[in-house]
C-alpha positions as CSV (number, residue, x, y, z in Angstrom):
1,M,-80.1,217.7,-101.8
2,K,-79.4,220.9,-103.6
3,K,-83.1,222.1,-103.4
4,L,-83.2,221.1,-99.7
5,L,-80.2,223.3,-99.2
6,F,-81.6,226.3,-101.3
7,L,-84.9,226.1,-99.3
8,T,-83.0,226.0,-96.1
9,Y,-81.1,229.1,-97.0
10,L,-84.2,230.9,-98.2
11,M,-85.8,230.1,-94.8
12,L,-82.8,231.3,-92.8
13,T,-82.8,234.7,-94.9
14,A,-86.4,235.1,-94.1
15,F,-85.6,234.2,-90.3
16,G,-82.7,236.5,-90.1
17,S,-84.7,239.6,-91.6
18,V,-87.3,239.2,-89.0
19,F,-85.1,238.3,-85.8
20,A,-82.4,241.0,-86.6
21,Q,-84.8,243.8,-86.1
22,D,-83.7,246.1,-83.3
23,D,-85.8,247.0,-80.4
24,Y,-88.4,249.8,-81.0
25,A,-87.5,253.1,-79.6
26,D,-89.0,256.6,-80.0
27,T,-88.0,259.9,-78.6
28,T,-89.5,263.0,-77.1
29,N,-87.2,266.0,-76.8
30,G,-84.4,263.5,-77.0
31,K,-85.5,261.2,-74.4
32,A,-86.2,257.7,-75.4
33,Y,-89.6,256.0,-74.3
34,E,-91.4,252.9,-74.3
35,L,-94.4,251.7,-76.6
36,Y,-97.1,249.5,-75.6
37,V,-100.1,247.8,-77.4
38,V,-103.4,247.8,-75.8
39,I,-105.6,245.1,-76.8
40,K,-109.4,245.6,-76.1
41,N,-111.9,242.9,-75.6
42,D,-113.3,243.2,-79.1
43,G,-109.8,242.5,-80.6
44,T,-109.1,245.9,-81.4
45,K,-105.5,247.1,-81.2
46,Y,-103.8,250.6,-80.3
47,V,-100.1,251.1,-80.2
48,G,-98.6,254.2,-78.6
49,K,-97.2,255.8,-75.6
50,I,-98.9,255.6,-72.0
51,I,-99.6,259.2,-70.8
52,S,-101.7,258.3,-67.7
53,D,-103.2,255.2,-65.9
54,D,-105.6,255.3,-63.5
55,A,-108.3,253.0,-61.8
56,R,-111.0,254.3,-64.5
57,E,-109.2,254.6,-67.7
58,L,-105.8,254.8,-69.8
59,L,-104.4,257.7,-71.9
60,L,-102.7,256.5,-74.8
61,E,-100.9,258.7,-77.1
62,T,-101.0,256.9,-80.7
63,E,-99.4,258.0,-83.8
64,K,-102.3,257.4,-86.2
65,V,-105.3,258.9,-84.2
66,G,-103.5,261.0,-81.6
67,Q,-104.6,260.7,-77.8
68,I,-107.3,258.3,-77.0
69,Y,-109.1,257.5,-73.5
70,I,-109.6,253.7,-73.2
71,P,-112.0,252.8,-70.2
72,K,-110.4,250.0,-68.1
73,H,-113.4,247.6,-68.5
74,E,-113.0,247.6,-72.0
75,I,-109.4,246.7,-71.9
76,K,-108.4,243.0,-72.3
77,E,-104.4,243.3,-72.1
78,V,-101.6,245.8,-72.2
79,K,-98.1,244.7,-73.4
80,K,-94.9,246.5,-73.8
81,I,-93.7,246.4,-77.4
82,E,-90.5,244.2,-77.6
83,S,-87.9,243.4,-80.2
84,G,-89.6,242.9,-83.8
85,Q,-92.9,243.2,-82.5
86,L,-93.8,246.4,-84.7
87,S,-94.0,246.5,-88.2
88,K,-92.7,249.5,-90.5
89,A,-96.5,250.5,-91.1
90,G,-96.4,250.7,-86.9
91,E,-98.8,247.5,-86.6
92,F,-98.2,245.3,-83.4
93,I,-97.2,242.0,-84.7
94,A,-98.1,239.3,-81.9
95,D,-96.2,235.9,-81.4
96,D,-97.2,233.3,-83.9
97,L,-100.1,231.5,-82.0
98,F,-98.6,227.8,-83.1
99,A,-95.0,228.6,-83.1
100,T,-94.0,225.3,-81.3
101,R,-95.0,223.5,-84.5
102,Y,-94.1,223.5,-88.0
103,F,-95.6,221.1,-90.6
104,I,-94.5,217.7,-89.0
105,S,-91.7,218.5,-86.7
106,T,-91.6,220.6,-83.4
107,N,-89.1,222.6,-81.5
108,G,-87.6,223.7,-78.2
109,L,-89.9,226.5,-77.6
110,P,-91.9,225.9,-74.4
111,V,-95.9,225.9,-74.8
112,A,-97.5,227.7,-71.8
113,K,-100.2,225.7,-69.9
114,G,-103.5,226.3,-71.0
115,E,-102.4,226.6,-74.8
116,S,-103.6,223.2,-75.8
117,Y,-104.5,222.7,-79.6
118,I,-105.8,220.7,-82.3
119,L,-104.0,220.1,-85.4
120,W,-106.4,218.8,-88.1
121,N,-104.6,217.2,-91.1
122,L,-106.2,215.8,-94.4
123,Y,-105.3,212.1,-93.0
124,G,-106.6,212.7,-89.4
125,P,-106.3,214.6,-86.2
126,D,-103.4,215.7,-83.7
127,F,-104.2,216.5,-80.2
128,Q,-101.6,218.3,-78.1
129,F,-102.2,219.2,-74.5
130,A,-100.0,221.4,-72.5
131,V,-100.0,220.0,-69.0
132,S,-97.4,222.6,-67.7
133,D,-95.4,225.2,-68.8
134,H,-92.6,222.8,-69.9
135,V,-94.5,219.6,-70.6
136,T,-96.7,218.6,-73.6
137,V,-98.5,215.4,-74.1
138,G,-100.3,214.2,-77.3
139,V,-102.0,211.7,-79.5
140,L,-102.1,211.6,-83.3
141,T,-103.7,209.1,-85.5
142,S,-105.6,208.6,-89.0
143,W,-109.3,208.8,-89.7
144,F,-109.2,205.2,-89.5
145,A,-107.4,205.2,-86.0
146,V,-104.5,203.3,-87.6
147,P,-101.8,204.0,-86.6
148,I,-102.4,205.4,-83.0
149,I,-99.4,207.5,-81.6
150,G,-98.6,208.9,-78.3
151,S,-96.3,211.7,-77.9
152,V,-94.4,213.8,-74.9
153,K,-92.0,216.6,-75.3
154,Y,-90.3,218.7,-72.2
155,S,-89.2,222.0,-73.1
156,A,-86.8,224.7,-71.5
157,S,-85.2,227.9,-72.4
158,L,-81.7,228.3,-71.8
159,S,-81.9,232.1,-72.6
160,E,-84.3,234.5,-74.1
161,Y,-83.3,233.2,-77.5
162,V,-82.0,229.6,-77.1
163,H,-84.4,226.7,-76.2
164,V,-84.2,223.0,-75.9
165,G,-86.6,220.1,-76.0
166,V,-86.5,216.3,-75.6
167,G,-89.4,214.0,-76.3
168,G,-90.5,211.0,-77.9
169,L,-93.3,209.1,-79.8
170,L,-94.8,205.6,-79.2
171,G,-97.4,204.1,-81.4
172,T,-98.8,200.9,-82.5
173,L,-100.8,199.9,-85.7
174,S,-103.8,199.2,-83.3
175,Y,-106.4,196.8,-84.5
176,I,-104.7,196.2,-87.8
177,R,-101.8,194.9,-86.4
178,P,-101.3,195.7,-82.6
179,S,-98.0,193.8,-82.3
180,W,-96.5,196.0,-84.4
181,G,-95.3,199.3,-83.2
182,M,-92.8,202.3,-83.6
183,A,-90.6,204.6,-81.4
184,L,-89.1,207.9,-81.9
185,P,-86.9,209.6,-79.5
186,Y,-85.5,213.1,-80.2
187,G,-84.1,216.1,-79.2
188,T,-84.0,219.6,-80.7
189,L,-82.3,222.8,-80.4
190,T,-84.2,226.1,-81.2
191,L,-82.7,229.8,-81.8
192,G,-85.2,232.6,-81.8
193,N,-88.5,233.3,-80.4
194,K,-92.2,233.0,-81.5
195,R,-92.0,235.3,-84.1
196,A,-88.9,234.1,-85.7
197,N,-87.2,230.8,-85.2
198,I,-85.0,227.9,-86.7
199,S,-84.6,224.6,-85.2
200,V,-82.3,221.5,-85.6
201,S,-83.6,218.0,-84.4
202,G,-82.2,214.7,-84.3
203,G,-83.4,211.3,-83.3
204,Y,-83.9,207.8,-84.0
205,G,-86.9,206.2,-85.9
206,G,-87.4,202.3,-84.9
207,Y,-90.0,199.8,-85.3
208,F,-90.7,196.4,-83.8
209,G,-93.1,193.6,-83.8
210,D,-93.2,189.8,-84.3
211,G,-89.6,189.4,-83.5
212,E,-88.5,191.9,-85.9
213,S,-86.9,195.3,-85.4
214,G,-85.1,198.1,-87.2
215,G,-84.5,201.8,-87.4
216,R,-82.8,204.6,-88.9
217,A,-81.3,208.2,-87.6
218,L,-83.4,211.0,-88.5
219,F,-82.7,214.4,-88.7
220,A,-84.9,217.8,-89.5
221,V,-84.1,221.4,-90.0
222,A,-87.3,223.7,-89.8
223,G,-88.0,227.4,-89.2
224,L,-90.6,230.0,-88.9
225,A,-90.6,233.8,-89.9
226,K,-93.5,236.0,-89.3
227,I,-94.0,238.3,-92.1
228,N,-96.7,240.6,-90.9
229,T,-99.8,240.4,-88.5
230,K,-101.4,237.4,-89.9
231,F,-99.0,235.7,-92.3
232,S,-96.1,233.3,-91.4
233,F,-93.6,231.9,-93.6
234,V,-92.9,227.9,-92.5
235,F,-90.3,225.7,-93.6
236,D,-90.0,221.8,-92.8
237,S,-87.6,219.1,-93.5
238,F,-86.8,215.4,-92.9
239,I,-83.4,214.0,-93.6
240,I,-82.6,210.3,-93.4
241,P,-78.9,209.7,-94.0
242,P,-77.3,206.8,-95.7
243,K,-76.7,203.6,-93.5
244,S,-74.4,200.9,-94.5
245,G,-76.0,197.4,-95.0
246,E,-79.4,199.0,-95.8
247,P,-81.0,198.2,-99.0
248,W,-81.8,201.7,-99.8
249,G,-79.8,204.9,-99.1
250,S,-80.6,208.4,-98.1
251,A,-84.1,210.2,-98.6
252,Y,-84.9,213.8,-98.0
253,L,-88.3,215.5,-97.6
254,F,-88.8,219.4,-97.7
255,I,-91.9,221.3,-97.2
256,P,-92.1,225.2,-97.8
257,G,-95.3,226.9,-97.0
258,L,-97.5,229.6,-95.5
259,R,-99.4,229.9,-92.4
260,I,-102.4,232.3,-92.0
261,E,-104.0,233.2,-88.6
262,T,-107.6,233.4,-89.3
263,K,-108.6,234.2,-85.8
264,E,-107.2,234.8,-82.4
265,D,-107.3,231.1,-81.6
266,R,-107.0,229.4,-85.0
267,A,-104.8,229.4,-88.0
268,F,-104.5,227.7,-91.6
269,Q,-101.3,226.5,-93.5
270,F,-100.6,225.1,-96.6
271,G,-97.4,223.8,-98.2
272,F,-95.9,221.9,-101.3
273,A,-93.7,219.1,-100.4
274,G,-90.8,217.6,-102.4
275,A,-88.9,214.5,-101.8
276,T,-85.5,213.3,-102.9
277,F,-84.8,209.2,-103.0
278,E,-81.8,207.5,-104.3
279,G,-80.7,210.8,-105.9
280,E,-84.1,211.5,-107.8
281,T,-86.2,214.5,-106.8
282,A,-89.7,214.6,-107.3
283,P,-92.7,216.8,-106.1
284,I,-95.6,215.2,-103.8
285,P,-98.7,215.7,-105.9
286,I,-100.8,215.9,-102.9
287,P,-100.5,219.4,-100.9
288,M,-99.9,219.6,-97.1
289,I,-103.0,221.3,-95.8
290,Q,-103.4,221.7,-92.0
291,W,-105.9,223.7,-89.6
292,F,-104.8,224.7,-86.1
293,R,-107.2,225.7,-83.4
294,K,-106.5,226.0,-79.6
295,F,-109.0,224.8,-77.1
């Protein structure tokens, strides 16, 4: 339990250092102006002040190369620099590509329609489809198709930095034992944005089949903090509190790790998990390795 609290503290510290950044502002003759990032079709990014913008080209004044003309047909996107999006070196830090997901748990950040993705795990695939700007549905399984679990989540933003989500998972042991299944309704509260966030989730994991049923309350504390343009610190955990009448008591799973954005539509992450059960803590020898890809 002490290790879980310590790792949570580290995650909160990393979260705070990123999330607490002030809005970027520069001045010319004492007057503040806004900075923009211009993203070209080939992925090149320029950060600077827009001097002029017409139907043919955009004139941008950058700190590194001075003034530069960019033809409109070469521009993919123009974005205003927001809080926390500029590193100390002057590089643009975009939102994390897969900020709505940690290692295992999810959060209340909404997934925009069209941002569907596949999460490849060592044990099997996880498909998530954004059917709207607030609703995501998915299916996850192992390489042996046991179990098969469906998921659904509704997300909403209460303010710029406060988000909530409700959802559930429902699955079966498929062809091995189709009469047995599991269900996990849950809710989550997320503070932050897609560059730095922390989430607290709670739900009830139950099983049923052949006249038997049972379950336990589950809780999770997770977070993400983008370190620079490609790397993000990720932390996930699961907490099973003690329950009277059960043959075993509390259990804790904690997973700190690192996410690397390898391309504009994909990322790789790895972490090393540890578990505490009946007061005994031990590392899990198999690392958590995952590949994200948008489609």
